C-alpha positions as CSV (number, residue, x, y, z in Angstrom):
1,M,60.3,102.9,109.8
2,F,62.6,105.6,108.4
3,T,62.2,107.6,105.2
4,D,64.8,107.4,102.4
5,L,66.1,110.9,103.2
6,S,66.4,110.2,106.9
7,V,68.4,107.0,106.1
8,Y,70.7,109.0,103.7
9,L,71.5,111.4,106.5
10,I,71.9,109.0,109.4
11,V,74.1,106.5,107.4
12,S,76.2,109.3,105.9
13,I,76.7,111.2,109.1
14,F,77.8,108.3,111.2
15,C,79.9,106.7,108.5
16,V,81.7,110.0,107.9
17,L,82.2,110.2,111.7
18,A,83.7,106.8,111.8
19,I,86.1,107.6,108.9
20,A,87.0,111.0,110.5
21,L,87.7,109.5,113.9
22,F,90.3,107.2,112.3
23,L,91.8,109.8,110.0
24,F,92.1,112.3,112.9
25,G,94.3,109.8,114.8
26,F,96.1,108.4,111.7
27,L,97.1,111.8,110.3
28,G,97.7,113.4,113.7
29,T,100.1,110.6,114.8
30,N,103.3,109.7,113.0
31,F,102.8,106.2,111.7
32,S,105.9,106.2,109.5
33,I,109.7,106.6,109.8
34,K,110.5,106.7,106.0
35,Q,111.4,110.4,106.3
36,E,114.8,111.3,107.8
37,E,113.3,113.6,110.5
38,D,111.0,110.9,111.7
39,Y,113.8,108.4,111.7
40,Q,116.0,110.6,113.8
41,N,113.2,111.3,116.3
42,L,112.6,107.6,116.8
43,I,116.3,107.1,117.5
44,I,116.1,109.8,120.2
45,D,112.9,108.3,121.7
46,Y,114.5,104.8,121.8
47,G,117.6,106.2,123.3
48,N,115.6,107.0,126.5
49,L,114.4,103.4,126.9
50,Y,117.7,101.9,128.2
51,D,119.1,101.1,131.6
52,E,122.8,101.4,131.1
53,Q,123.5,98.8,133.7
54,E,121.3,96.2,131.8
55,I,122.9,96.6,128.3
56,D,125.2,93.8,127.2
57,E,128.9,94.6,127.3
58,Q,129.3,94.2,123.6
59,N,126.7,96.9,122.8
60,W,126.5,100.6,123.5
61,K,123.5,102.8,124.2
62,Q,124.4,105.1,121.2
63,E,124.4,102.3,118.7
64,L,121.4,100.2,119.6
65,P,118.6,102.8,119.0
66,A,120.0,103.5,115.5
67,Y,120.2,99.8,114.8
68,I,116.6,99.2,115.8
69,A,115.3,102.2,113.9
70,T,117.1,101.0,110.8
71,Y,115.6,97.5,111.4
72,L,112.1,99.0,111.6
73,Q,112.6,101.3,108.7
74,T,113.6,98.3,106.6
75,I,110.5,96.4,107.6
76,E,108.3,99.4,106.8
77,I,109.8,99.9,103.3
78,S,109.6,96.2,102.6
79,L,105.9,96.0,103.6
80,K,105.0,99.0,101.5
81,E,107.0,97.6,98.5
82,L,105.0,94.4,99.0
83,Y,101.8,96.4,98.9
84,L,102.7,97.7,95.5
85,N,103.5,94.2,94.3
86,Q,100.0,93.1,95.5
87,L,98.4,96.1,93.9
88,I,99.7,95.3,90.5
89,I,98.5,91.7,90.5
90,T,95.2,92.8,91.9
91,I,94.6,95.2,89.0
92,I,95.6,92.5,86.5
93,T,93.4,89.8,88.0
94,S,90.4,92.1,88.5
95,A,90.6,93.3,84.9
96,G,90.8,89.7,83.6
97,F,87.9,88.6,85.7
98,L,85.7,91.4,84.5
99,L,86.6,91.0,80.8
100,I,86.6,87.3,80.5
101,I,84.4,85.9,83.3
102,A,81.9,88.5,84.3
103,S,81.1,89.7,80.8
104,W,80.1,86.1,80.0
105,L,78.7,85.0,83.4
106,T,76.4,88.0,84.2
107,P,72.8,88.0,82.9
108,S,71.8,90.2,80.0
109,G,71.6,93.9,81.0
110,T,73.5,93.6,84.2
111,F,77.2,93.8,83.1
112,W,77.7,97.5,83.5
113,G,76.0,97.7,86.9
114,F,78.1,94.7,88.0
115,F,81.2,96.4,86.5
116,I,80.6,99.6,88.5
117,S,80.0,97.7,91.8
118,F,83.0,95.4,91.2
119,L,85.4,98.3,90.4
120,W,84.1,100.2,93.4
121,G,84.8,97.3,95.7
122,T,88.3,96.8,94.3
123,I,89.2,100.5,95.0
124,I,87.9,100.3,98.5
125,T,89.9,97.2,99.3
126,C,93.1,98.7,98.0
127,V,92.6,101.7,100.3
128,I,91.8,99.5,103.3
129,A,94.7,97.2,102.7
130,Y,97.2,100.1,102.6
131,L,95.9,101.5,105.9
132,I,95.9,98.1,107.6
133,I,99.6,97.7,106.7
134,A,100.4,101.3,107.7
135,V,98.6,101.0,111.1
136,K,100.3,97.7,111.9
137,I,103.9,99.0,111.4
138,G,103.1,102.4,112.9
139,T,101.6,100.9,116.0
140,L,104.6,98.6,116.4
141,L,107.0,101.5,116.3
142,K,105.7,103.1,119.5
143,I,104.8,100.0,121.6
144,P,108.2,100.1,123.5
145,I,107.7,103.8,124.1
146,K,104.2,103.3,125.5
147,A,105.5,100.4,127.6
148,S,108.0,102.7,129.2
149,I,105.1,104.8,130.5
150,G,102.8,102.1,131.9
151,K,100.6,99.1,131.1
152,E,97.5,101.4,130.6
153,D,99.3,103.2,127.8
154,I,100.2,99.9,126.0
155,L,96.6,98.7,126.1
156,K,95.1,102.0,125.0
157,W,97.6,102.4,122.2
158,I,97.3,99.0,120.6
159,Y,93.7,98.3,121.3
160,G,92.7,101.8,120.3
161,N,94.5,101.7,117.0
162,G,92.9,98.3,116.2
163,F,89.4,99.5,117.2
164,F,89.5,102.7,115.2
165,T,90.9,100.9,112.2
166,A,88.0,98.5,112.4
167,L,85.6,101.5,112.7
168,F,87.1,103.1,109.6
169,M,86.7,99.8,107.7
170,G,83.0,99.6,108.7
171,G,82.4,103.2,107.9
172,I,83.9,103.3,104.5
173,I,82.3,100.0,103.4
174,T,78.9,101.0,104.7
175,L,79.0,104.4,103.1
176,N,80.1,103.1,99.7
177,S,77.5,100.4,99.9
178,L,74.8,103.1,100.1
179,F,76.2,104.7,96.9
180,I,76.2,101.3,95.2
181,V,72.6,100.6,96.2
182,L,71.4,104.0,94.9
183,I,73.2,103.5,91.6
184,M,72.1,99.9,91.1
185,K,68.5,100.7,91.9
186,A,68.5,103.5,89.3
187,M,70.1,101.2,86.7
188,S,67.6,98.4,87.3
189,V,64.5,100.5,87.4
190,Q,63.5,99.4,83.9
191,S,64.2,95.7,84.5
192,T,61.4,93.2,84.9
193,K,63.6,90.9,86.9
194,P,64.4,91.9,90.5
195,E,67.2,89.4,90.6
196,N,69.1,91.6,88.1
197,Y,69.5,94.2,90.8
198,A,70.8,91.7,93.2
199,I,73.4,90.4,90.7
200,M,74.6,93.9,90.1
201,V,75.0,94.6,93.9
202,S,76.8,91.3,94.4
203,G,79.7,92.8,92.3
204,F,80.6,95.0,95.3
205,P,81.6,92.1,97.7
206,L,83.0,90.1,94.8
207,G,85.2,93.0,93.8
208,M,86.4,93.3,97.4
209,L,87.0,89.6,97.5
210,I,89.0,89.3,94.2
211,S,91.2,92.3,95.2
212,G,91.5,91.2,98.8
213,I,92.4,87.6,98.1
214,Y,96.0,88.6,97.2
215,F,96.4,90.8,100.2
216,R,94.9,88.1,102.4
217,E,96.0,84.8,100.9
218,G,99.2,86.0,99.2
219,M,100.6,87.7,102.2
220,S,99.4,84.9,104.5
221,V,101.2,82.1,102.7
222,T,104.4,84.2,102.2
223,G,104.4,85.2,105.9
224,R,103.7,81.7,107.2
225,G,106.3,80.1,105.0
226,I,109.1,82.5,106.0
227,Q,108.0,82.6,109.6
228,A,108.3,78.8,109.8
229,A,111.8,79.0,108.3
230,C,112.8,81.7,110.8
231,D,111.5,79.6,113.7
232,L,113.5,76.6,112.5
233,M,116.6,78.8,112.1
234,I,116.0,80.2,115.6
235,K,115.7,76.6,116.9
236,K,119.0,75.8,115.2
237,E,120.6,78.7,117.0
238,Q,119.2,77.4,120.3
239,Y,117.2,80.6,120.8
240,F,113.7,79.8,121.9
241,G,112.5,82.8,124.0
242,D,113.5,85.7,121.8
243,I,115.4,86.6,118.6
244,G,119.1,86.5,119.6
245,N,122.0,88.5,118.4
246,S,123.7,85.4,116.9
247,L,121.1,85.5,114.1
248,S,121.8,87.4,110.9
249,Y,120.4,90.8,110.2
250,T,118.2,89.5,107.4
251,T,116.9,86.7,109.5
252,K,115.8,89.2,112.1
253,I,114.1,91.3,109.4
254,A,112.4,88.2,108.0
255,A,111.2,87.2,111.5
256,G,109.7,90.6,112.1
257,M,108.1,91.0,108.7
258,S,106.7,87.5,108.4
259,S,105.0,87.9,111.8
260,L,103.2,91.0,110.5
261,M,102.3,89.4,107.2
262,A,101.1,86.1,108.4
263,E,98.2,87.5,110.5
264,V,95.4,88.6,108.2
265,N,92.3,88.4,110.4
266,F,91.4,92.1,109.5
267,F,91.1,91.1,105.9
268,D,88.7,88.3,106.9
269,S,86.6,90.8,108.9
270,M,86.7,93.2,105.9
271,L,85.1,90.4,103.8
272,V,82.5,89.8,106.5
273,L,81.6,93.5,106.6
274,S,81.3,93.7,102.8
275,L,79.0,90.8,102.7
276,F,76.9,92.1,105.6
277,V,76.2,95.5,103.9
278,S,75.4,93.7,100.6
279,M,73.2,90.8,101.8
280,P,70.1,92.9,102.6
281,S,69.9,94.1,99.0
282,I,70.6,90.6,97.6
283,V,68.2,88.7,99.9
284,L,65.3,91.2,100.2
285,V,65.0,91.5,96.5
286,N,62.8,88.4,97.0
287,S,60.3,90.5,98.9
288,V,57.8,92.5,96.8
289,D,57.1,94.7,99.8
290,Y,60.8,95.7,99.7
291,H,61.9,95.7,96.1
292,Y,58.9,97.7,94.7
293,S,58.5,100.0,97.7
294,D,58.6,103.8,97.3
295,N,60.6,103.8,100.5
296,F,63.2,101.3,99.2
297,I,66.4,102.8,100.8
298,G,64.7,103.3,104.1
299,K,63.7,99.7,104.3
300,I,66.9,98.1,102.9
301,F,69.1,100.1,105.3
302,G,66.9,99.5,108.3
303,I,69.2,96.5,109.2
304,Q,72.3,98.7,108.8
305,L,70.8,101.3,111.2
306,V,70.8,98.6,114.0
307,F,74.4,97.8,113.2
308,I,75.4,101.5,113.2
309,L,73.7,101.9,116.6
310,S,75.8,98.9,117.9
311,W,79.1,100.4,116.8
312,I,78.2,103.7,118.5
313,G,77.8,101.7,121.7
314,Q,81.1,100.0,121.1
315,L,82.8,103.4,120.5
316,L,81.7,104.5,123.9
317,I,82.8,101.2,125.5
318,S,86.3,101.5,123.8
319,F,87.0,104.6,125.9
320,L,86.7,102.4,129.0
321,S,89.3,100.0,127.8
322,H,91.5,100.4,131.0
323,I,88.7,101.2,133.5
324,L,89.5,98.2,135.8
325,K,92.7,98.8,137.8
326,N,95.1,96.1,138.9
327,D,98.8,96.2,139.8
328,D,99.3,92.8,138.1
329,A,99.6,93.5,134.3
330,V,98.3,90.0,133.4
331,A,95.1,90.4,135.5
332,F,94.8,94.0,134.4
333,T,94.8,93.0,130.7
334,A,92.5,90.0,131.2
335,N,90.0,91.8,133.3
336,N,89.7,94.8,130.9
337,V,89.5,92.7,127.8
338,R,86.7,90.6,129.2
339,C,85.0,93.7,130.5
340,Q,85.0,95.2,127.0
341,I,83.3,92.1,125.4
342,L,80.8,91.7,128.2
343,M,79.7,95.3,128.0
344,S,79.5,95.1,124.2
345,I,77.3,91.9,124.4
346,F,75.0,93.5,126.9
347,L,74.5,96.6,124.7
348,S,74.1,94.5,121.6
349,L,71.2,92.7,123.3
350,C,69.6,96.1,124.0
351,F,70.3,97.6,120.5
352,V,68.8,94.7,118.5
353,I,65.4,95.7,119.9
354,F,65.8,98.8,117.7
355,S,64.9,96.5,114.7
356,L,61.3,96.9,115.8
357,L,61.5,100.5,114.7
358,S,63.9,100.2,111.7
359,L,62.0,97.4,109.9
360,P,58.4,97.1,108.7
361,K,56.1,95.5,111.2
362,E,55.1,92.9,108.6
363,F,56.1,92.2,105.0
364,E,55.9,89.4,102.5
365,F,58.9,87.4,101.5
366,G,58.8,85.1,98.4
367,D,57.8,85.2,94.8
368,K,54.1,85.5,93.9
369,E,54.6,83.6,90.7
370,H,56.5,80.8,92.3
371,S,54.9,80.2,95.6
372,Q,56.1,76.6,95.7
373,I,59.5,77.9,96.7
374,Y,58.5,80.0,99.7
375,R,56.1,82.7,100.4
376,E,55.2,83.9,103.9
377,K,54.6,86.9,106.2
378,V,57.7,88.0,108.0
379,L,57.3,90.0,111.3
380,N,60.0,92.3,112.6
381,R,59.7,90.7,116.0
382,D,60.8,87.4,114.5
383,F,63.8,89.2,112.9
384,M,64.6,90.6,116.3
385,G,64.4,87.2,117.9
386,C,66.9,85.9,115.3
387,G,69.2,88.8,116.2
388,F,69.1,87.7,119.8
389,I,70.0,84.2,118.8
390,G,73.0,85.4,116.8
391,I,74.3,87.4,119.8
392,V,73.9,84.5,122.2
393,V,75.5,81.9,119.8
394,S,78.5,84.3,119.3
395,A,78.9,84.7,123.0
396,I,78.8,80.9,123.7
397,L,81.4,80.2,121.0
398,I,83.7,82.9,122.3
399,I,83.6,81.3,125.8
400,Y,83.9,77.8,124.3
401,Y,86.9,78.5,122.1
402,E,88.7,80.5,124.8
403,Y,88.3,77.6,127.2
404,L,89.7,75.0,124.8
405,T,92.6,77.1,123.5
406,S,93.7,79.5,126.3
407,H,97.0,78.6,128.0
408,G,95.3,79.8,131.2
409,Y,93.1,76.7,131.2
410,S,94.0,73.0,131.6
411,V,93.3,71.9,128.0
412,A,96.1,73.9,126.4
413,Q,98.4,73.3,129.4
414,K,98.0,69.5,129.0
415,V,99.0,69.8,125.4
416,A,102.1,71.7,126.4
417,L,103.0,69.3,129.3
418,I,102.4,66.1,127.5
419,S,105.6,66.8,125.6
420,Y,107.4,65.5,128.7
421,K,106.3,62.0,127.9
422,A,107.2,61.8,124.2
423,P,107.6,64.0,121.1
424,T,104.6,64.5,118.8
425,L,102.1,63.6,121.5
426,N,101.3,67.3,121.8
427,I,100.4,67.4,118.1
428,I,98.3,64.2,118.3
429,Q,96.4,65.5,121.3
430,A,95.8,68.9,119.6
431,Y,94.3,67.2,116.6
432,S,92.1,65.1,118.9
433,I,90.9,68.3,120.5
434,G,90.2,70.0,117.2
435,N,88.3,67.0,115.7
436,I,86.2,66.3,118.7
437,G,85.7,70.0,119.6
438,Q,84.4,71.1,116.2
439,I,81.1,69.3,116.9
440,V,79.9,72.0,119.3
441,P,80.2,75.1,116.9
442,A,78.9,72.9,114.1
443,L,75.8,72.0,116.0
444,L,75.3,75.5,117.4
445,I,75.5,77.2,114.0
446,A,73.3,74.5,112.4
447,L,70.7,74.9,115.2
448,S,70.7,78.7,115.0
449,L,70.3,78.5,111.2
450,F,67.4,76.1,111.5
451,I,65.5,78.2,114.1
452,S,66.1,81.4,112.3
453,Y,64.9,79.9,109.0
454,K,61.8,78.6,110.7
455,L,61.0,81.9,112.3
456,A,61.5,84.2,109.2
457,S,62.9,82.3,106.2
458,L,66.1,83.9,104.8
459,V,65.2,87.1,106.5
460,G,65.6,85.3,109.8
461,I,69.1,84.1,108.8
462,L,69.9,87.8,107.9
463,G,68.9,88.7,111.4
464,L,71.1,85.9,112.7
465,F,74.0,87.4,110.7
466,L,73.3,90.8,112.2
467,G,73.3,89.5,115.8
468,Y,76.4,87.3,115.3
469,I,78.7,90.2,114.2
470,M,77.4,93.0,116.3
471,N,80.5,92.9,118.5
472,I,83.0,92.6,115.7
473,Y,84.7,96.0,116.1
474,I,85.5,95.4,119.7
475,L,86.8,91.9,118.8
476,M,89.1,93.4,116.1
477,G,90.6,95.8,118.6
478,I,91.2,92.9,121.0
479,S,92.8,90.8,118.3
480,M,95.3,93.5,117.4
481,L,96.2,93.8,121.1
482,G,97.1,90.1,121.2
483,I,99.1,90.2,117.9
484,L,101.1,93.4,118.2
485,S,101.8,93.1,121.9
486,G,103.7,89.9,121.0
487,D,105.6,91.6,118.2
488,G,106.4,94.5,120.5
489,L,107.8,92.1,123.0
490,K,110.1,90.5,120.4
491,L,111.2,94.0,119.4
492,S,112.1,94.9,123.0
493,F,114.2,91.8,123.4
494,L,116.0,92.5,120.2
495,A,116.6,96.1,121.2
496,Q,117.6,95.1,124.7
497,F,115.3,97.8,126.2
498,A,115.1,98.2,130.0
499,N,113.7,95.2,131.9
500,N,110.6,97.0,133.1
501,I,109.6,97.5,129.5
502,K,110.1,93.8,128.6
503,D,108.3,92.7,131.8
504,R,105.2,94.8,131.1
505,L,105.0,93.6,127.5
506,H,105.6,90.1,128.6
507,S,102.7,90.2,131.0
508,I,100.3,91.8,128.5
509,T,101.2,89.4,125.7
510,W,100.8,86.5,128.0
511,A,97.2,87.4,128.7
512,A,96.2,89.0,125.4
513,K,97.3,86.1,123.2
514,N,94.4,84.0,124.6
515,Y,91.8,86.3,123.1
516,I,92.8,86.4,119.4
517,V,90.7,83.3,118.9
518,W,87.5,85.4,119.6
519,L,87.8,87.2,116.3
520,K,88.7,84.1,114.4
521,I,85.6,82.1,115.4
522,T,83.5,85.2,114.8
523,N,84.8,85.6,111.3
524,A,84.4,81.9,110.6
525,G,80.8,81.7,111.8
526,A,79.8,84.9,110.1
527,L,81.2,83.8,106.7
528,I,79.3,80.4,107.0
529,I,76.1,82.3,107.7
530,A,76.7,84.6,104.8
531,A,77.4,81.6,102.5
532,I,74.0,80.1,103.5
533,L,72.3,83.3,102.6
534,I,74.0,83.4,99.2
535,I,73.1,79.8,98.5
536,G,69.5,80.4,99.7
537,T,69.2,83.4,97.4
538,A,70.5,81.3,94.4
539,I,67.9,78.7,95.1
540,F,65.2,81.5,95.1
541,F,66.5,82.8,91.8
542,S,66.4,79.3,90.3
543,K,62.6,79.3,90.6
544,T,62.3,75.6,91.3
545,F,63.2,72.8,93.7
546,I,66.6,71.7,92.5
547,L,68.1,69.7,95.4
548,L,67.1,66.3,94.0
549,L,69.2,63.2,94.5
550,N,70.3,62.5,91.0
551,G,73.6,61.9,89.2
552,Y,74.2,65.5,88.2
553,N,73.7,66.9,91.7
554,L,75.7,64.1,93.2
555,F,78.6,65.0,90.9
556,G,78.3,68.6,92.1
557,F,78.5,67.5,95.7
558,L,81.6,65.4,95.2
559,I,83.4,68.2,93.3
560,G,82.5,70.7,96.1
561,F,84.0,68.4,98.7
562,G,87.2,67.7,96.6
563,L,87.6,71.4,95.8
564,A,87.8,72.4,99.5
565,Y,90.6,69.9,100.2
566,Y,92.3,70.9,96.9
567,N,92.4,74.6,98.0
568,K,93.8,73.6,101.4
569,G,96.4,71.3,99.8
570,I,97.7,74.0,97.4
571,T,97.9,76.5,100.2
572,I,100.0,74.0,102.4
573,F,102.2,73.2,99.4
574,I,103.2,76.8,98.7
575,V,103.8,77.5,102.5
576,K,106.1,74.4,102.5
577,T,107.8,75.4,99.3
578,I,108.6,79.0,100.6
579,C,109.8,77.6,103.9
580,E,112.0,75.0,102.3
581,E,113.5,77.5,99.8
582,A,114.2,79.9,102.6
583,L,116.2,77.2,104.4
584,Y,118.0,75.4,101.5
585,D,117.7,77.2,98.2
586,E,120.9,79.1,97.1
587,K,118.7,82.0,95.9
588,S,117.8,82.5,99.6
589,F,121.3,83.1,100.7
590,Q,120.3,86.4,102.4
591,L,118.5,84.5,105.2
592,R,121.6,82.4,106.0
593,K,124.4,85.0,105.7
594,N,126.1,85.4,109.0
595,K,127.0,89.1,108.9
596,P,125.6,90.7,105.7
597,D,126.0,94.4,105.1
598,E,122.8,96.1,106.3
599,E,122.5,98.4,103.2
600,I,123.0,95.5,100.9
601,A,120.5,93.6,102.9
602,L,117.9,96.4,102.4
603,E,118.6,96.6,98.7
604,N,118.6,92.9,97.9
605,F,116.3,91.6,100.6
606,S,113.5,94.2,100.8
607,Y,113.2,95.0,97.1
608,T,114.0,91.5,95.7
609,Y,113.7,88.6,98.1
610,F,110.3,89.3,99.8
611,P,108.6,90.5,96.5
612,L,109.9,87.3,94.8
613,K,108.5,85.0,97.4
614,N,105.3,87.0,97.5
615,R,104.9,86.6,93.7
616,Q,105.5,82.9,94.1
617,G,102.7,82.8,96.7
618,N,100.4,84.9,94.5
619,Y,100.9,82.5,91.6
620,Y,99.5,79.6,93.6
621,V,96.6,81.8,94.9
622,L,95.8,82.4,91.2
623,V,95.9,78.7,90.6
624,N,93.4,78.1,93.4
625,L,91.2,80.9,92.1
626,L,91.2,79.6,88.5
627,S,90.5,76.1,89.8
628,C,87.4,77.3,91.7
629,T,86.2,79.2,88.6
630,I,86.7,76.3,86.2
631,A,85.0,73.8,88.6
632,V,81.9,76.0,89.1
633,L,81.6,77.0,85.4
634,F,82.1,73.4,84.2
635,T,79.6,71.9,86.7
636,G,77.0,74.6,86.1
637,I,77.2,74.7,82.3
638,I,77.4,71.0,81.8
639,F,75.2,69.7,84.6
640,G,72.9,72.7,85.3
641,H,72.1,74.9,88.2
642,G,71.2,72.1,90.5
643,A,74.7,70.6,90.3
644,S,76.3,74.1,90.7
645,I,74.3,74.8,93.9
646,S,75.1,71.2,95.2
647,L,78.8,72.0,94.6
648,A,78.4,75.2,96.6
649,I,76.6,73.5,99.5
650,S,79.1,70.6,99.8
651,N,82.0,73.1,99.6
652,L,80.4,75.1,102.4
653,F,79.9,72.1,104.6
654,I,83.5,70.8,104.4
655,N,85.0,74.3,104.7
656,A,82.8,74.9,107.8
657,I,84.1,71.8,109.5
658,M,87.7,72.5,108.5
659,M,87.4,76.1,109.9
660,F,86.0,74.9,113.2
661,Q,88.6,72.2,113.6
662,S,91.7,74.1,112.4
663,I,91.0,77.1,114.7
664,L,91.0,74.7,117.7
665,T,94.0,72.6,116.6
666,G,96.1,75.5,115.4
667,T,95.4,77.8,118.3
668,V,95.9,75.2,121.0
669,L,99.3,74.3,119.5
670,K,100.3,78.0,119.4
671,N,99.2,78.7,122.9
672,A,100.9,75.5,124.2
673,F,104.2,76.8,122.8
674,I,103.5,80.2,124.4
675,Y,102.9,78.4,127.7
676,N,106.2,76.6,127.5
677,S,108.3,79.5,126.1
678,Y,107.1,82.1,128.6
679,D,107.1,79.9,131.7
680,Q,110.6,79.8,133.2
681,Q,110.1,76.4,134.8
682,Q,109.3,74.9,131.5
683,Q,112.2,76.6,129.7
684,E,114.6,74.5,131.8
685,T,113.7,71.5,129.6
686,S,114.8,72.5,126.1
687,Q,113.6,69.3,124.5
688,V,110.0,70.0,125.7
689,L,110.2,73.5,124.3
690,S,111.6,72.2,121.0
691,V,108.7,69.8,120.7
692,N,106.2,72.5,121.3
693,L,107.9,74.8,118.8
694,Y,107.5,72.0,116.2
695,G,103.9,71.8,117.2
696,D,103.5,75.6,116.7
697,I,105.1,75.3,113.2
698,Q,102.7,72.5,112.4
699,G,99.8,74.7,113.5
700,Q,100.8,77.7,111.5
701,T,101.7,75.9,108.3
702,V,99.0,73.2,108.1
703,E,96.2,74.6,110.1
704,E,96.8,78.3,109.6
705,S,96.7,79.0,113.3
706,Q,97.0,82.8,112.9
707,N,93.7,83.0,110.8
708,I,91.0,80.7,109.4
709,Q,91.2,78.4,106.5
710,N,89.9,78.9,103.0
711,P,87.4,81.7,103.7
712,Y,88.0,83.7,100.4
713,Y,87.8,80.6,98.2
714,M,84.6,79.4,99.9
715,I,82.8,82.8,99.5
716,Y,84.1,83.1,95.9
717,I,82.5,79.9,94.9
718,M,79.2,81.0,96.5
719,L,79.2,84.4,94.8
720,I,80.0,83.2,91.3
721,T,77.4,80.5,91.7
722,L,74.9,83.2,92.4
723,V,76.0,85.5,89.6
724,G,76.0,82.7,87.1
725,I,72.7,81.1,88.1
726,E,70.9,82.4,85.0
727,L,73.5,80.9,82.8
728,F,73.3,77.6,84.6
729,K,69.5,77.3,84.4
730,H,68.9,74.6,81.8
731,D,67.7,71.0,81.6
């Protein structure tokens, strides 16, 4: 066990170190070209990346670097303008939620504590969102330059930026959660209800969720809609392998921007981390040995100490990202990526043993006055066992999803090659893989939850949560490698850089795309485990058995099921609408102009078109958010807390299945297209490539192949059910 003071010092020191390591690289490296000096320097650097004999006859070495620098500068300005657009609607929605919903929903005496936590979470999210956008565009700027040096430099640059961004996110979220816990504990010291403390702390992840939902969902639907439109326009121009010169300037900008916007896995991981740092305070309030302890902080943050130890191990591993040498860039990338995750899993299995020291040897969990709910002794060795289970389940799912979705294995290859027989067969087969394959993660997660609960009640599920995400920082770095290496490859084709640069990026992208799925399944599983913890805590707070088979609870179950599909349907509708308008609406003329003036394109396109489409996407995000709020409030107020918890449970079940299925279906469609488009033999059959392109569009628009489905709406329903449980408690 650690004292409160020792925990303050350990958590503060290592979180500040994580933040400092990121800022040292971020401030020490130029991640922007908005200034004229940086713009000119980039032109000079790009000018050295050409082989004069390889440049098309219609272009000149002097003109191409300036063209590409202007192209990237336009994307950077557009993305940062988009950030300001998101920031405004975030502030408006957060203020509205606090004034209208939270002031009414929170129990008596908790509003101001909830307000502080919520506001704190909102501010942290806005900071993280800006840095994610800045790092993405800043990393992309120098990928071709790193590729001109060697494959090791590409891997170190992209993976390193992704990892240290993840480290910063974890550091700033954990450090601020320490401040929140201290303040909320002081504010609840006079309260006779321990659950009031948990309600106030829950404002922190809820604040991050409400503010993050626009950066996550708003940017995702806008990016996916415009990306689908660009893919269809590229198809029309008979360009499948790269972005060709026959496309308009604005179409090229739209293709580059939408690719960066559509991928939002880091925002899902941000939500996972915010829930992880908050759940010990929310769950362990049900333990008298914790909540009334004189060593409260030392006990609550004992779980965080294990996680901090794991990221120190991952930090050391990250410096070995290119340790395995190989002349073949594909094998080099695959071997080093797999080496990173294997070393991380091994260290995680070692570090989870530290929970024997950071947690009490034995403590009670339950409520003395309501022992019919649950009351038992919890041992730290049982918690450690649950942590082991989480690590093992995470590793199994990583292997399983890679096998079913990687274009290096036969499953995805068959989806790609079945297109020779007839169109749409690839989509049909991908859906069969997704619907059959989801049973394995569903059973694994369910079994691990059952065993963990039997071992140590909700505390065991908390241990499962810890073990499941212990490798998340490494996975975030690997995910960024897969995403931005592909964007760098497209940029190199557009710029017509030397063939050796394109060949290196092609090889690294070919391998790295297969491993993006690792972070997606980790985020999905972690959010499902977190949702179970929130529901379990809500049941504890209700003080009674409420899951009875009656009409009220059955109504809640049905609403929860319907709400999950409603959220997905609204999301698909807005993606379709944005895509359709980009292709056919007269207001979207910028995307279809053949040769628009570049300065006019920057003015009208960057400051008008993308913000307009983004506001359109945000409007439907707000519709989804309000629908979830109304459904939970109506069910809870009219039919009681049993019905509201039934709604949360059924919504969780259907979203879990949709996540597991959509990750498989969407990813296998995307990787099947990659297999065809990068394989020269398959490119000879344009019809086959066209069919797989349509499959990829289906995956990204309907199954959200870049990310996971409905995570923010699902967790939002869980959290407002928990916050409003006191309001819903009536006959």
